[in-house]
N, CA and C atoms as a LAMMPS dump frame, in Angstrom:
ITEM: TIMESTEP
0
ITEM: NUMBER OF ATOMS
192
ITEM: BOX BOUNDS ff ff ff
-5.0000000000000000e+02 5.0000000000000000e+02
-5.0000000000000000e+02 5.0000000000000000e+02
-5.0000000000000000e+02 5.0000000000000000e+02
ITEM: ATOMS id mol type element x y z
1 1 1 N 10.035 -8.456 -25.2
2 1 2 C 10.01 -8.874 -23.807
3 1 3 C 8.59 -9.358 -23.47
4 2 1 N 8.498 -10.507 -22.831
5 2 2 C 7.191 -11.062 -22.487
6 2 3 C 6.588 -10.314 -21.301
7 3 1 N 5.303 -10.512 -21.094
8 3 2 C 4.631 -9.902 -19.952
9 3 3 C 5.276 -10.345 -18.639
10 4 1 N 5.618 -11.614 -18.574
11 4 2 C 6.255 -12.156 -17.361
12 4 3 C 7.581 -11.461 -17.106
13 5 1 N 8.374 -11.295 -18.142
14 5 2 C 9.668 -10.631 -18
15 5 3 C 9.489 -9.177 -17.581
16 6 1 N 8.495 -8.512 -18.162
17 6 2 C 8.224 -7.123 -17.789
18 6 3 C 7.806 -7.023 -16.331
19 7 1 N 6.966 -7.954 -15.888
20 7 2 C 6.516 -7.95 -14.495
21 7 3 C 7.685 -8.18 -13.547
22 8 1 N 8.547 -9.121 -13.888
23 8 2 C 9.72 -9.391 -13.051
24 8 3 C 10.674 -8.201 -13.03
25 9 1 N 10.856 -7.571 -14.159
26 9 2 C 11.726 -6.395 -14.223
27 9 3 C 11.166 -5.264 -13.368
28 10 1 N 9.857 -5.062 -13.451
29 10 2 C 9.22 -4.021 -12.633
30 10 3 C 9.356 -4.343 -11.147
31 11 1 N 9.117 -5.593 -10.781
32 11 2 C 9.233 -5.998 -9.377
33 11 3 C 10.649 -5.765 -8.866
34 12 1 N 11.621 -6.117 -9.656
35 12 2 C 13.014 -5.919 -9.249
36 12 3 C 13.373 -4.444 -9.135
37 13 1 N 12.931 -3.642 -10.083
38 13 2 C 13.302 -2.223 -10.074
39 13 3 C 12.575 -1.424 -8.999
40 14 1 N 11.425 -1.891 -8.549
41 14 2 C 10.671 -1.14 -7.543
42 14 3 C 10.701 -1.804 -6.168
43 15 1 N 11.505 -2.856 -6.015
44 15 2 C 11.515 -3.61 -4.757
45 15 3 C 11.857 -2.743 -3.557
46 16 1 N 12.919 -1.964 -3.63
47 16 2 C 13.357 -1.167 -2.474
48 16 3 C 12.271 -0.188 -2.044
49 17 1 N 11.662 0.495 -3
50 17 2 C 10.611 1.461 -2.646
51 17 3 C 9.377 0.762 -2.1
52 18 1 N 9.004 -0.351 -2.701
53 18 2 C 7.848 -1.102 -2.225
54 18 3 C 8.08 -1.603 -0.808
55 19 1 N 9.281 -2.083 -0.532
56 19 2 C 9.605 -2.539 0.818
57 19 3 C 9.507 -1.391 1.816
58 20 1 N 10.037 -0.223 1.469
59 20 2 C 9.949 0.937 2.357
60 20 3 C 8.495 1.342 2.583
61 21 1 N 7.681 1.301 1.531
62 21 2 C 6.254 1.621 1.657
63 21 3 C 5.561 0.645 2.605
64 22 1 N 5.855 -0.632 2.471
65 22 2 C 5.222 -1.634 3.332
66 22 3 C 5.674 -1.507 4.782
67 23 1 N 6.92 -1.162 5.001
68 23 2 C 7.41 -0.93 6.364
69 23 3 C 6.676 0.258 6.978
70 24 1 N 6.526 1.323 6.208
71 24 2 C 5.796 2.504 6.706
72 24 3 C 4.344 2.145 7.007
73 25 1 N 3.741 1.333 6.153
74 25 2 C 2.349 0.907 6.353
75 25 3 C 2.221 0.089 7.633
76 26 1 N 3.163 -0.785 7.872
77 26 2 C 3.116 -1.648 9.063
78 26 3 C 3.269 -0.842 10.356
79 27 1 N 3.857 0.328 10.279
80 27 2 C 4.041 1.168 11.471
81 27 3 C 2.771 1.912 11.88
82 28 1 N 1.794 1.984 11
83 28 2 C 0.546 2.679 11.309
84 28 3 C -0.323 1.755 12.155
85 29 1 N -0.783 2.229 13.325
86 29 2 C -1.687 1.386 14.117
87 29 3 C -2.897 0.995 13.269
88 30 1 N -3.333 -0.232 13.444
89 30 2 C -4.432 -0.702 12.606
90 30 3 C -5.435 -1.486 13.425
91 31 1 N -6.404 -2.044 12.74
92 31 2 C -7.455 -2.774 13.433
93 31 3 C -6.963 -4.058 14.064
94 32 1 N -5.737 -4.454 13.764
95 32 2 C -5.198 -5.658 14.396
96 32 3 C -4.726 -5.383 15.822
97 33 1 N -4.702 -4.113 16.2
98 33 2 C -4.333 -3.748 17.569
99 33 3 C -5.6 -3.422 18.342
100 34 1 N -5.48 -3.294 19.638
101 34 2 C -6.637 -2.927 20.462
102 34 3 C -7.095 -1.523 20.088
103 35 1 N -8.278 -1.397 19.619
104 35 2 C -8.953 -0.151 19.225
105 35 3 C -8.016 1.049 18.997
106 36 1 N -7.451 1.142 17.802
107 36 2 C -6.579 2.275 17.5
108 36 3 C -7.39 3.558 17.387
109 37 1 N -6.746 4.694 17.531
110 37 2 C -7.46 5.97 17.359
111 37 3 C -8.041 6.081 15.943
112 38 1 N -9.144 6.78 15.809
113 38 2 C -9.781 6.949 14.499
114 38 3 C -8.824 7.567 13.484
115 39 1 N -7.989 8.502 13.927
116 39 2 C -7.049 9.151 13.013
117 39 3 C -6.063 8.13 12.439
118 40 1 N -5.636 7.175 13.261
119 40 2 C -4.712 6.149 12.782
120 40 3 C -5.396 5.245 11.76
121 41 1 N -6.653 4.907 12.005
122 41 2 C -7.4 4.077 11.033
123 41 3 C -7.555 4.823 9.717
124 42 1 N -7.865 6.11 9.793
125 42 2 C -8.019 6.908 8.577
126 42 3 C -6.691 6.997 7.832
127 43 1 N -5.596 7.184 8.559
128 43 2 C -4.278 7.25 7.936
129 43 3 C -3.924 5.918 7.273
130 44 1 N -4.241 4.827 7.931
131 44 2 C -3.971 3.504 7.383
132 44 3 C -4.789 3.269 6.11
133 45 1 N -6.042 3.643 6.144
134 45 2 C -6.91 3.476 4.969
135 45 3 C -6.415 4.312 3.8
136 46 1 N -6.019 5.54 4.075
137 46 2 C -5.518 6.418 3.018
138 46 3 C -4.212 5.876 2.442
139 47 1 N -3.364 5.348 3.294
140 47 2 C -2.101 4.77 2.84
141 47 3 C -2.366 3.589 1.917
142 48 1 N -3.274 2.711 2.325
143 48 2 C -3.612 1.55 1.5
144 48 3 C -4.2 1.983 0.163
145 49 1 N -5.071 2.977 0.188
146 49 2 C -5.672 3.488 -1.052
147 49 3 C -4.603 4.054 -1.983
148 50 1 N -3.657 4.809 -1.422
149 50 2 C -2.618 5.396 -2.265
150 50 3 C -1.702 4.324 -2.852
151 51 1 N -1.44 3.258 -2.097
152 51 2 C -0.639 2.16 -2.628
153 51 3 C -1.36 1.472 -3.786
154 52 1 N -2.669 1.288 -3.66
155 52 2 C -3.443 0.678 -4.743
156 52 3 C -3.433 1.56 -5.986
157 53 1 N -3.559 2.874 -5.777
158 53 2 C -3.512 3.786 -6.917
159 53 3 C -2.136 3.765 -7.574
160 54 1 N -1.093 3.736 -6.758
161 54 2 C 0.267 3.693 -7.293
162 54 3 C 0.485 2.423 -8.114
163 55 1 N -0.21 1.358 -7.739
164 55 2 C -0.099 0.084 -8.462
165 55 3 C -0.931 0.081 -9.741
166 56 1 N -1.708 1.149 -9.963
167 56 2 C -2.456 1.262 -11.205
168 56 3 C -3.956 1.061 -11.097
169 57 1 N -4.461 0.812 -9.895
170 57 2 C -5.898 0.664 -9.748
171 57 3 C -6.569 2.038 -9.815
172 58 1 N -7.66 2.095 -10.522
173 58 2 C -8.399 3.344 -10.664
174 58 3 C -9.662 3.314 -9.809
175 59 1 N -10.198 4.47 -9.529
176 59 2 C -11.46 4.595 -8.808
177 59 3 C -11.419 3.944 -7.431
178 60 1 N -10.319 4.091 -6.731
179 60 2 C -10.242 3.57 -5.374
180 60 3 C -10.96 4.537 -4.44
181 61 1 N -11.54 4.01 -3.406
182 61 2 C -12.203 4.876 -2.442
183 61 3 C -12.175 4.237 -1.06
184 62 1 N -12.306 5.078 -0.071
185 62 2 C -12.318 4.62 1.31
186 62 3 C -13.759 4.586 1.769
187 63 1 N -14.194 3.458 2.247
188 63 2 C -15.556 3.303 2.739
189 63 3 C -15.579 3.63 4.22
190 64 1 N -16.544 4.404 4.615
191 64 2 C -16.667 4.751 6.047
192 64 3 C -18.002 4.358 6.581
């Protein structure tokens, strides 16, 4: 199986979960809204970091 085929297979098999993750992420107030609470920004940053780690990125960190 080629790399392209593996990538497509992974995308297809994880689509439903990825979509649910992105919907949950979009529900967190973010900097695109009028000054969200600090807790919401922290939650959004942590969510983004965990998604990057789940995708295989190492050494992710939240800058403050």
